[in-house]
Residue, then its C-alpha position, 0 to 999 in steps of 0.5 A: m500499500p503506497l505511503v500517504h505523505a504528511v509533507e511535501r516530498g523531497s527532490y533527488n538528482m544523481l550526482t554520478s553520471g550514467f544513472t537515470e530515473d526509472t519511473a516504471d520501477g517502484s512505488d509512490d514512496v520509492i525513487t529508483f535510479r538504474s545504471s544505463s551505462a556508467i563508469l565508477n571511479w575508485s576513490p581513496a579513503d579520506d578521513s577528513l570527509g564527514s564525521a566518519g570519513r570516507t573508506e576506499g571504494y566506488w561511490i555513487g552520489v545522490k543530491v537530496t533536497s528537503p521539501a521547499t515548504f518546510t518551516k525551520e522547525q520541520y527542517e531540523k527534524v529531517q534525518y537520513s539513513f543507509d540502513g533504515k535503522t541508524w539515523k543522521s541529522f540532515k541539517a548537521n551534515h548539509d552541503n548548503y541551505v537553499g531556502t530563505t536566509a532568515n528561516k534557513n528552512q530548506g537544504e541540500n545534502s549529497l549522499w553517497v553509497k558505495t560498492t566494492q570490487e568484491e560486490y561487483d565480482a559477485a554480482k557478475k556471477t548471478e543471473g541479474q548481475t545487480i547490486t542494490k543500494y538504499i538511502y532512507l529519508d525521514w522527513t518527520g523526525d520520527s525515525q521512520t522511513d518516509e521516502t526511499v532512494r533505490i540505486i540499482i547497479n547493473a554490473g553488466n553495464v557498469t565499468l569499475s575504473q582502477t586507474g591512478f592508484v597503487t595497491l598495498t597488500v598486508v599479510n599478517n603472521v597470525d593466519d596469513s590473511k590479507v588486507v588489500i588497500r588501494l591508495a593514490s600514488g604518494a599518499k599516506l595511510q589513513q587512520s581507518q586504514l591503519d585500524s583495518i591493518k591493526t585490528k586483530a582479536g586477541y592480538t597486539f600489532k607489534y611491527a611490519y617490514r617489506t622486502v626491498n631488493e631481497e633485503q627486509e626494510e623494517i617499518d617503524n610507524l605505519k602512519d608515516f609509510t608512503i606508497t609509491a608503488n604496489t607494495t606488499i608488507s608483512a605485519y606481525f602480532e603477539k598475543t595480548g598480554s604476551t611478555a615476549t619482546t619484538p625481534s630486533g632488526n629483520q629476524g622475522s616473526s619468531t620470538t623464541k631464542p635460537a638454540d645455541k648451536d655451539k653447545d656440546s651436549t655430551p656428558k662430561t666426566g666428573n660433572t654431575d647434573l643434580m637435577g637429574f641425579v636425584p630422580l635417577m637415584t629415587l627410581l633405582s631405590l624403588v627398583g631395588i625394593v621391588t626386586l627384594k620383595k620378589t626375592i622374599 
């Protein structure tokens, strides 16, 4: 049953080229944009954008404009969500006001949804080859969806452009799993990317190194590590609370002291190992008692 709107609806414009509004697909409270022939450019992570920053990926943007009839009080209640559960203030995150200066009763907000290479590859294997993303709008401030923007990405007519970046692959010593991060050439790691590398339940990140011309180059501070070419580094972790120390230099991940190869383990005449001697004499005494009992 179509939603009965108590207020005027917002307006929507695609910021990403290659998507057109599908008027035949959707109900009165759903606005659908479908890809026709689009190229999605990869964007690097950027912690400076928005309250939560931006993670790396392929982003699709929609400019949302709140209803023109809103009063200031109505506008301040507007919320948006990407899952229909967690809501954010439209006013607090707006791009700019487009209403009257005195009332500030109408605003625009560029809202972005993301797809990834993994999602894209999975969609290519399905019959419909589609990825669907949603933006939910709450015009009345009751944390209930009044309108939905549905974005349909058809992997069959969308190309992911991966030019202009380098790849950092991080392999860890706990389970050999990999974290793959794409960066603009010359860029430094963002905090969110550092967190994705260092987050390992029950383990503490210790250090990392990469191999350069068959030599291991230790990386002291990943935050200051600048990527200029496709690179693989190894990250090393210790169990949380471990007293083991980080190996110095380039000794790999082992925290066990190597065995002394020069130590001669051959018993020496005249030298008695008391720790071994006492249990041995006890054992011989017991054997003697058993033998004596059998003789009697």
